[in-house]
C-alpha positions in Angstrom: 87.7 125.5 85.2 87.2 122.2 83.6 90.1 119.8 82.8 91.1 119.4 79.2 89.9 116.4 77.3 91.6 113.2 76.3 89.5 111.3 73.8 89.8 107.7 72.9 88.3 106.6 69.6 88.2 102.8 69.0 85.8 100.9 66.7 85.9 98.1 69.3 83.3 99.7 71.6 83.9 97.4 74.6 87.6 98.4 74.7 86.9 102.2 74.5 84.2 102.1 77.2 86.1 99.8 79.5 89.3 101.8 79.1 87.5 105.1 79.9 85.7 103.6 82.9 88.9 102.1 84.3 91.0 105.3 83.9 88.3 107.5 85.3 87.8 105.2 88.3 91.5 104.5 89.0 93.5 107.2 87.3 94.3 110.6 88.7 95.5 112.4 85.6 95.0 116.1 84.6 92.4 115.3 81.8 88.8 114.2 81.4 88.6 110.9 79.5 85.8 110.6 76.9 85.1 107.5 74.7 84.0 107.4 71.1 83.3 104.4 68.9 83.4 106.1 65.5 85.0 109.1 63.9 81.5 110.4 63.2 80.7 110.6 66.9 84.0 112.4 67.5 83.4 114.8 64.6 80.1 115.9 66.2 81.7 116.3 69.6 84.4 118.5 68.1 81.8 121.0 66.8 81.3 122.2 70.4 84.3 120.9 72.3 88.0 121.0 72.3 90.0 117.8 72.4 93.6 118.2 73.7 94.8 114.6 73.2 93.3 112.0 70.8 94.1 108.3 71.3 92.7 106.6 68.2 92.9 103.0 67.0 94.6 102.2 63.7 91.3 100.9 62.3 89.6 104.2 63.1 92.4 106.5 61.9 91.7 108.2 58.5 92.9 111.2 56.5 90.1 113.4 57.9 91.5 113.1 61.4 94.8 114.5 60.3 93.1 117.8 59.6 91.4 118.2 63.0 92.7 120.8 65.4 94.0 118.5 68.2 97.2 119.2 70.1 98.4 115.6 70.2 97.2 112.5 68.3 98.5 109.1 69.4 97.8 105.8 67.5 96.5 102.9 69.5 98.1 99.9 67.8 97.7 96.2 68.0 101.4 95.7 67.0 104.1 96.1 69.6 106.7 97.1 67.1 106.9 100.8 66.2 106.7 101.5 62.4 109.5 103.5 60.8 108.8 107.1 59.9 105.5 107.3 61.8 104.0 110.7 61.8 102.2 110.0 65.1 103.5 108.3 68.2 102.1 104.8 68.8 101.0 103.0 72.0 100.5 99.3 72.2 96.8 98.6 72.9 96.9 95.4 74.9 98.6 96.4 78.0 97.2 97.9 81.2 95.2 101.0 80.7 97.4 103.0 83.1 100.5 102.0 81.2 98.7 103.3 78.0 97.9 106.5 79.7 101.5 107.0 80.9 102.9 106.5 77.4 100.3 108.9 75.9 101.2 111.5 78.5 104.8 111.0 77.8 104.3 111.7 74.1 102.1 114.7 75.0 104.6 116.0 77.5 107.4 116.2 74.9 105.5 118.8 73.0 103.2 120.6 75.5 103.9 122.6 78.6 101.8 123.0 81.7 103.2 126.5 82.1 99.8 128.1 81.4 98.1 129.1 84.7 94.8 127.8 83.1 96.2 124.3 83.7 95.7 124.7 87.5 92.5 122.8 88.4 89.7 123.9 90.7 89.7 121.5 93.6 89.2 121.6 97.4 92.1 122.8 99.5 94.8 120.1 99.4 95.6 118.7 102.8 99.1 117.5 103.8 98.9 114.6 106.3 102.1 113.6 108.0 102.6 110.2 109.8 105.7 110.2 112.0 106.9 108.7 115.2 110.3 108.5 117.0 109.2 105.1 118.2 110.1 102.0 116.1 107.7 99.3 115.1 104.6 101.3 116.1 102.5 100.7 112.9 103.4 104.1 111.5 103.6 102.9 107.8 100.6 100.6 108.2 98.6 103.6 109.6 99.7 105.8 106.7 98.7 103.2 104.1 95.3 102.5 105.8 94.5 106.2 105.9 95.4 106.4 102.2 93.3 103.4 101.2 90.2 104.7 103.0 90.5 108.4 102.1 91.0 107.5 98.4 87.6 106.0 98.1 86.0 109.4 97.7 88.9 111.8 96.9 92.2 111.9 95.1 95.0 110.8 97.4 98.8 110.5 96.9 101.0 108.5 99.3 104.8 109.3 99.5 107.2 107.3 101.6 110.3 109.0 103.0 111.6 105.9 104.8 115.2 105.1 104.1 114.3 101.4 103.5 110.6 101.4 102.8 110.2 97.8 101.7 107.3 99.0 99.6 108.3 97.2 96.5 108.6 93.9 98.4 105.3 94.4 100.2 103.5 94.9 96.9 105.7 92.4 95.1 106.5 94.9 92.4 109.5 96.5 90.8 109.7 100.1 89.5 111.6 101.5 86.6 111.3 105.1 88.0 110.7 106.5 91.4 110.8 109.6 93.5 114.4 110.3 92.6 113.3 110.8 89.0 110.7 113.3 90.1 113.4 115.3 91.9 115.6 115.1 88.8 112.8 116.7 86.7 112.4 119.4 89.3 116.1 120.2 89.2 115.8 120.5 85.4 113.0 123.1 86.0 110.8 120.9 83.9 107.5 122.7 83.3 105.8 119.4 82.6 106.5 118.1 86.1 102.8 117.0 86.7 102.7 115.2 83.4 106.0 113.5 84.1 104.7 112.6 87.5 101.6 111.0 86.0 103.9 108.6 84.2 105.7 107.6 87.4 102.8 107.2 89.8 101.6 103.7 90.6 98.4 102.4 92.3 97.4 100.1 95.1 93.7 99.9 95.1 92.5 103.4 94.5 95.5 104.9 96.3 98.2 106.6 94.1 101.8 106.5 95.3 105.2 107.5 94.0 107.6 104.6 94.2 110.1 105.2 97.0 113.8 105.9 96.4 116.1 102.9 95.9 118.7 103.9 98.5 119.0 106.2 101.5 121.6 108.4 99.7 118.9 109.3 97.1 116.8 110.8 99.9 119.6 112.4 101.8 120.9 114.2 98.7 117.6 116.1 98.3 117.4 119.5 100.0 114.5 120.6 102.1 113.7 123.4 99.6 113.4 120.8 96.8 110.9 118.7 98.8 109.0 122.0 99.4 109.0 122.8 95.7 107.6 119.3 94.9 104.8 119.7 97.4 103.9 123.1 96.1 103.7 121.8 92.6 101.4 119.0 93.7 99.2 121.4 95.7 99.0 124.0 92.9 99.0 121.9 89.7 97.7 118.4 90.5 94.2 117.3 91.3 95.2 115.7 94.6 93.1 116.6 97.6 95.1 114.7 100.2 98.9 114.0 100.2 100.1 111.6 102.9 103.8 111.8 103.9 105.2 108.7 105.6 108.1 110.4 107.3 111.2 108.6 108.4 114.1 109.6 110.7 117.0 109.5 108.4 116.5 112.6 106.3 118.0 115.1 108.6 115.2 117.6 107.9 112.4 116.4 110.2 111.6 120.0 111.2 111.0 121.0 107.6 108.7 118.0 106.9 106.6 118.5 110.0 106.2 122.1 109.2 104.6 121.2 105.8 101.8 119.2 107.4 98.3 120.3 108.3 97.9 117.4 110.7 100.5 114.9 112.1 99.6 111.4 113.4 102.2 110.0 115.8 101.8 106.4 116.9 103.2 105.7 120.3 103.7 102.8 122.7 103.4 102.4 126.4 106.7 100.6 127.2 109.5 102.5 129.0 111.9 102.8 126.1 109.1 104.2 123.8 108.2 106.7 126.5 111.8 107.8 126.7 111.9 108.3 123.0 108.7 110.4 123.0 110.1 112.5 125.9 113.3 113.1 123.9 111.1 114.2 120.9 109.1 116.5 123.2 112.3 118.1 124.5 113.4 118.7 120.9 110.0 120.4 120.2 110.5 122.6 123.2 114.0 123.5 122.0 112.6 124.3 118.6 109.7 126.3 120.2 107.1 125.6 117.5 103.7 125.9 118.9 102.1 125.5 115.5 103.6 122.1 114.9 102.8 121.0 118.5 99.2 121.8 117.9 99.0 119.6 114.8 100.3 116.4 116.4 97.8 113.7 117.3 99.2 111.0 119.4 97.8 107.5 118.9 98.3 104.1 120.6 97.6 101.5 118.0 96.9 97.8 118.4 98.5 95.2 116.2 96.1 92.5 117.3 94.3 91.8 114.0 96.8 92.9 111.4 97.2 90.7 108.3 99.8 88.0 108.8 100.6 87.6 105.1 102.1 90.0 102.6 99.5 88.9 100.0 97.1 91.8 99.6 98.4 93.2 102.9 97.6 96.8 102.1 94.1 96.0 100.9 93.4 94.0 104.1 94.4 96.8 106.4 91.1 98.6 105.9 89.2 95.8 107.6 91.3 95.7 110.8 91.0 97.8 114.0 93.6 100.1 112.3 91.0 100.7 109.6 88.4 101.7 112.2 90.9 104.1 113.7 91.7 105.6 110.3 88.0 106.1 109.5 87.6 108.0 112.8 90.6 110.2 112.0 89.4 111.0 108.5 86.0 112.0 109.8 87.6 114.4 112.4 90.4 115.8 110.3 89.6 115.3 106.6 85.9 116.1 106.3 
């Protein structure tokens, strides 16, 4: 089943084409993006196709468009101020394309529901990859990000951090208005548009999508295991992601639940005595738990920090060219064919 269509119509051809190429290359949204440079082109397309969302520039907008059977029309405007009594929502044109998409989906999400089972997309089986270790400073997060960067080159990948203090915003020198706590809020409201809402929150580093992590440990601890499970089920069933990477921390109090969700678990280790003692304690806990299925999914790895980037500038992007990148490529070939 094909995705629904989001059409952009702008008389400025270069903008329409570049917008479409950029979103199709970098975006992971539940729509196909098609570009048109005149209403005549769009009219012909509508004879044989259905457009769910139309993003149209003010210069291209005309009375004829108002009569077309389109679920949501959004005006692409060159003015940042919203006009009073607008019939259609407006989005400022000269901002990042992904910000434009988030605002468009927000407007659409206020009116439309993804309740219809037809909104589920045909895709390969979604794989849940866990990265966890009881050992500190073992390159766990670096490995998770490297796996995500490389895997996202030819498939849709989402990274989620469950570290109490992820440092992710500082690493990428970015601040986030919304994060994974907002996603959980939408789940608790039984919001049927959860995937659309998620599209507005998701950020990118390279081609890798990620949900900004929680601001505080309490935000994570207050979420129940059943709620995390519900979120993962929604992503598996309703999103177009093929791989979801979970960077699992120790402070959640529900390690057993997270590990049970994973198809494969990568566990970085170390050779020093204290690290070995921690691994042994973890193994004892596994024996107590008596879960053969989880044991069989764990891949233990000893990673070398020798050639890791020394600067935070473009740290995540540089990881793929290190020895860690070579390890990640081998793991992807073996476990994510």
